[in-house]
C-alpha positions in Angstrom: 0.0 0.4 0.3 2.9 2.2 -0.1 4.7 4.9 1.9 2.5 5.8 5.4 3.1 9.7 5.0 2.3 11.5 2.1 1.5 14.6 1.0 -2.0 14.3 -0.1 -4.8 12.3 2.2 -5.2 8.8 2.1 -7.7 7.5 -0.5 -10.9 5.7 0.9 -9.6 2.2 0.3 -6.4 3.2 2.2 -8.3 4.6 4.8 -10.1 1.2 4.9 -6.7 -1.1 4.2 -5.3 0.9 7.6 -8.0 1.9 9.5 -9.8 -0.6 9.7 -8.5 -4.2 7.9 -5.0 -4.1 9.3 -5.8 -3.2 13.0 -8.3 -5.6 12.7 -5.7 -8.5 11.6 -3.4 -7.3 14.5 -6.2 -7.7 16.6 -6.6 -11.2 15.2 -3.4 -12.2 16.3 -3.7 -10.9 19.6 -6.6 -12.8 20.5 -5.0 -16.3 19.0 -2.2 -15.1 21.4 -4.1 -14.6 24.0 -6.4 -17.6 23.7 -3.4 -19.8 23.2 -1.9 -18.3 26.7 -5.3 -20.0 28.4 -4.5 -23.6 27.4 -4.0 -25.9 30.2 -5.4 -23.3 32.9 -8.2 -25.1 34.1 -10.4 -22.1 32.8 -12.8 -21.9 30.0 -11.5 -18.2 29.5 -9.9 -19.6 25.9 -13.4 -20.9 25.0 -15.4 -17.6 25.9 -12.8 -15.4 24.0 -13.2 -17.5 21.2 -17.1 -17.4 21.0 -16.7 -14.0 21.8 -14.9 -13.3 18.7 -18.3 -13.7 16.8 -19.6 -10.7 17.8 -16.3 -8.8 18.5 -14.8 -9.1 15.5 -17.8 -7.7 13.3 -18.8 -5.3 16.0 -14.8 -3.8 15.5 -15.2 -3.5 11.4 -18.3 -1.3 12.3 -17.4 0.6 15.1 -14.3 1.0 13.4 -15.6 2.5 10.2 -15.5 6.2 12.2 -12.1 6.5 10.3 -13.3 6.2 7.1 -15.4 9.8 6.6 -12.4 11.9 8.4 -9.9 13.4 5.9 -6.6 12.1 7.8 -3.3 13.6 6.7 -1.4 11.0 6.6 -1.9 6.6 6.4 0.5 6.3 9.7 -2.6 8.7 11.4 -5.1 6.5 10.0 -3.5 3.4 11.1 -3.1 4.4 15.1 -6.8 6.0 15.2 -7.8 2.3 13.9 -5.9 0.5 16.4 -7.4 2.3 19.3 -10.3 0.9 19.9 -9.1 -2.6 19.0 -6.3 -2.2 21.9 -8.5 -0.8 24.4 -10.7 -3.9 23.9 -7.8 -6.0 23.8 -6.0 -4.7 27.2 -9.3 -5.2 28.7 -9.8 -8.9 28.0 -6.1 -9.4 28.8 -7.2 -7.8 32.1 -10.3 -10.1 32.8 -8.5 -13.1 32.0 -5.1 -12.4 34.0 -5.8 -10.1 36.8 -3.3 -12.1 38.8 -0.6 -12.0 36.3 -1.4 -8.4 35.0 -1.0 -7.3 39.4 1.9 -9.7 39.9 3.8 -8.0 37.2 2.8 -4.5 38.0 3.3 -4.9 41.9 7.3 -6.9 41.2 8.2 -4.1 38.6 6.9 -1.3 40.7 9.5 -2.6 44.0 12.3 -3.2 41.3 12.2 0.6 39.9 15.2 2.6 40.7 14.4 6.0 41.5 15.5 7.3 37.9 13.3 3.7 36.3 10.4 5.1 38.1 10.4 8.8 37.2 10.7 7.7 33.7 8.0 5.5 33.8 5.4 8.4 34.9 7.2 10.6 32.0 6.6 8.1 29.5 3.0 7.5 31.0 2.0 10.9 30.8 3.5 12.7 28.2 1.5 11.8 25.6 -1.4 12.9 27.6 -0.2 16.0 28.3 1.2 16.7 24.8 -2.2 16.1 23.1 -4.0 18.2 25.4 -1.1 21.0 24.9 -1.9 20.6 21.3 -5.9 20.5 21.5 -5.2 23.9 24.2 -3.1 25.3 21.3 -5.7 24.2 18.1 -8.6 26.0 20.1 -6.7 29.1 20.6 -5.4 29.7 17.5 -9.3 29.3 16.3 
């Protein structure tokens, strides 16, 4: 599909491909790995995830349609926008399937951080949000 950064806005086909189909393919790969991670744990979580795909995939196809009518500047922004919803669903599913593993990893990592690593973690966690808020405020202020 060519370069991700182009001078002209992406075509309709590029918006569908980069904003709907490519994020959905990545989501399906993640779902496969998540289902495989439940193998042999004695629960029905993997089966529940597999059956859930019958309504999650069509719902994502419809819900990710919001990226098509917007005039994006590049294919990369279309792809990033298209991955937001599948990523949120994937994180929620992971937290539902493996809550103890998530908390064990978080608690174990937080206690192992040096003060510099903890500050770096906090900065990396909040910088995208702060930059987005500043960018939105600047755009609002200019108009």
